[in-house]
C-alpha positions in Angstrom: 0.0 0.0 0.0 1.4 3.4 -1.0 0.8 6.9 0.3 -0.8 9.9 -1.4 -0.9 13.1 0.6 -3.5 15.7 -0.2 -3.5 19.4 0.4 -2.0 20.0 3.8 -1.5 22.6 6.5 2.0 22.8 7.9 3.4 24.6 10.9 6.4 26.9 11.1 9.0 26.2 13.7 10.0 29.5 15.2 12.5 29.3 18.1 11.2 25.8 18.9 7.5 26.8 18.9 5.1 26.2 16.0 2.9 28.8 14.4 0.3 28.4 11.7 2.4 28.9 8.6 4.0 26.2 6.3 7.4 24.6 6.7 9.1 21.4 7.9 10.6 20.6 11.3 13.9 19.4 9.8 14.5 19.8 6.1 18.2 19.1 5.5 20.2 16.2 6.9 21.3 16.6 10.5 22.8 14.2 13.0 20.5 12.8 15.6 21.2 14.3 19.1 20.0 13.4 22.6 17.5 15.8 24.1 17.0 17.6 20.8 13.6 19.5 21.3 12.8 20.7 17.8 9.4 22.2 18.4 6.4 22.4 20.7 3.3 21.4 18.7 0.1 23.2 19.8 -2.2 20.4 18.7 -2.0 16.9 17.2 -5.5 15.9 16.1 -7.1 12.5 15.6 -6.1 12.6 12.0 -2.4 13.1 11.2 0.5 12.2 9.1 4.1 12.1 10.3 7.0 11.6 7.9 10.8 11.4 8.2 13.8 9.8 6.6 16.7 8.3 8.7 20.1 6.9 7.8 21.5 4.5 10.4 25.3 4.4 10.8 25.6 1.6 13.3 23.6 -0.6 15.7 24.0 -0.8 19.5 22.4 -2.8 22.3 19.3 -1.4 23.9 16.8 1.2 22.7 18.1 4.1 20.7 15.9 7.2 20.3 14.9 8.5 16.8 11.9 10.8 17.3 9.5 11.2 20.3 6.3 13.2 20.5 5.2 13.5 24.1 3.0 15.4 26.6 6.0 15.6 28.8 7.3 12.2 30.0 8.7 9.1 28.5 5.8 6.7 29.3 3.7 7.9 32.3 0.3 8.8 30.8 -1.8 8.3 27.7 -0.1 10.7 25.3 3.5 10.4 26.3 4.2 8.3 23.2 2.3 9.8 20.2 4.5 8.3 18.8 7.8 7.3 20.2 10.2 5.8 17.7 13.4 3.9 18.5 15.9 1.5 17.0 16.1 -1.8 18.9 18.2 -4.8 17.9 18.4 -3.5 14.3 14.6 -3.0 14.1 12.3 0.0 14.1 10.2 0.2 17.3 7.1 2.4 17.1 4.9 3.0 20.2 1.6 4.9 20.3 -1.4 5.5 22.4 -3.9 2.9 21.0 -7.3 1.9 22.2 -6.6 2.9 25.9 -3.1 1.4 25.9 -0.6 4.2 26.4 2.2 2.0 25.0 1.0 -0.1 22.1 4.0 -1.0 20.0 5.3 -2.5 16.8 8.6 -3.9 15.7 9.7 -3.9 12.1 12.0 -6.4 10.3 15.7 -5.7 10.6 16.8 -2.4 8.9 19.8 -1.8 6.7 22.8 0.5 7.6 24.0 3.4 5.5 20.8 3.8 3.5 18.0 6.4 3.7 14.9 4.8 5.1 11.5 6.6 4.7 9.1 6.2 7.7 5.5 7.4 7.7 3.0 7.1 10.6 -0.6 8.0 10.0 -4.0 7.9 11.6 -7.5 8.6 10.3 -10.9 8.7 11.9 -13.2 6.9 9.5 -16.2 5.9 11.7 -16.0 2.3 10.7 -12.3 2.0 10.3 -10.3 4.3 12.7 -6.9 3.2 11.6 -3.3 3.7 12.9 -0.7 2.7 10.3 3.1 2.6 9.9 4.8 2.7 6.5 8.5 1.9 5.8 9.8 2.9 2.3 6.1 3.4 1.2 5.0 -0.1 2.2 2.4 -0.6 4.9 4.1 -2.7 7.6 1.7 -2.3 10.5 -2.0 -1.4 10.8 -4.4 -1.5 13.7 -7.7 0.0 14.7 -7.5 2.8 17.4 -10.8 2.8 19.2 -9.7 5.5 21.6 -8.4 8.3 19.4 -7.7 11.6 21.1 -6.7 15.1 20.3 -3.5 16.1 22.1 -2.2 19.6 22.9 1.1 21.2 23.8 3.3 18.3 22.5 7.0 18.3 22.8 8.6 17.1 19.6 12.1 15.5 19.9 14.5 14.3 17.3 16.4 12.3 19.9 14.6 12.3 23.3 16.0 12.9 26.8 15.3 9.4 28.2 17.3 7.1 25.9 20.6 7.2 24.2 20.3 8.5 20.7 20.5 6.4 17.6 23.8 6.7 15.7 22.6 8.3 12.5 21.0 11.2 10.6 17.5 12.5 10.0 15.9 14.7 7.3 12.5 15.8 5.9 10.9 15.5 9.3 7.3 16.6 8.7 4.1 16.5 10.8 0.7 17.3 9.3 -2.5 17.5 11.3 -4.8 16.2 8.5 -6.2 12.9 7.0 -4.3 10.9 4.4 -5.5 8.7 1.6 -3.8 5.5 0.5 -3.3 4.1 -3.0 -1.1 1.4 -4.5 0.1 3.1 -7.7 2.1 6.1 -6.5 5.9 6.0 -6.3 8.2 7.5 -3.7 9.7 10.1 -6.1 6.3 11.2 -7.3 5.1 11.6 -3.7 8.1 13.7 -2.6 8.5 15.8 -5.7 4.8 16.5 -6.5 3.4 16.9 -3.0 6.4 18.1 -1.0 9.0 19.3 -3.4 11.6 17.2 -1.6 14.7 15.5 -2.9 15.5 11.9 -2.0 
């Protein structure tokens, strides 16, 4: 399953706080850093789309932080992982608040080193199919119903959180949209990025 992103409203990062204009969190490649607060998001609605690309330089034992959206703590209350993303034992670990569980999680298959990997995390609120979904390199790798979708406010957005050692690697094109997404099988990665975002792989 591939992604098509419609017309979106972005937020501008201004001194770590988002306003209501259009821009990315992180555009160009930068090294992941521990405790790297890149923005404070006023709202994350029930429908959203999160996208970033990562390049992994090496693997280590234990959890290594990539991005983390939180109401303030690592894993204390519903909304502290919306989502949290780590690398663990060569796999992508994605945790989110799903159907009353503050730490529902998914592990991917092992990931490669020294290659750009595209990750997208989305949720929509269709009344008969309120779905949370994870994509890696455009392919749907995890999908589940979220029967307790919530709107969250005042969210800290980290590219490398304060609670875990950071993943050895880089991140670019880190985007968060508060809007619904549509899926379709026929669209390619380059078409998505160039037509919808104007990004370069």
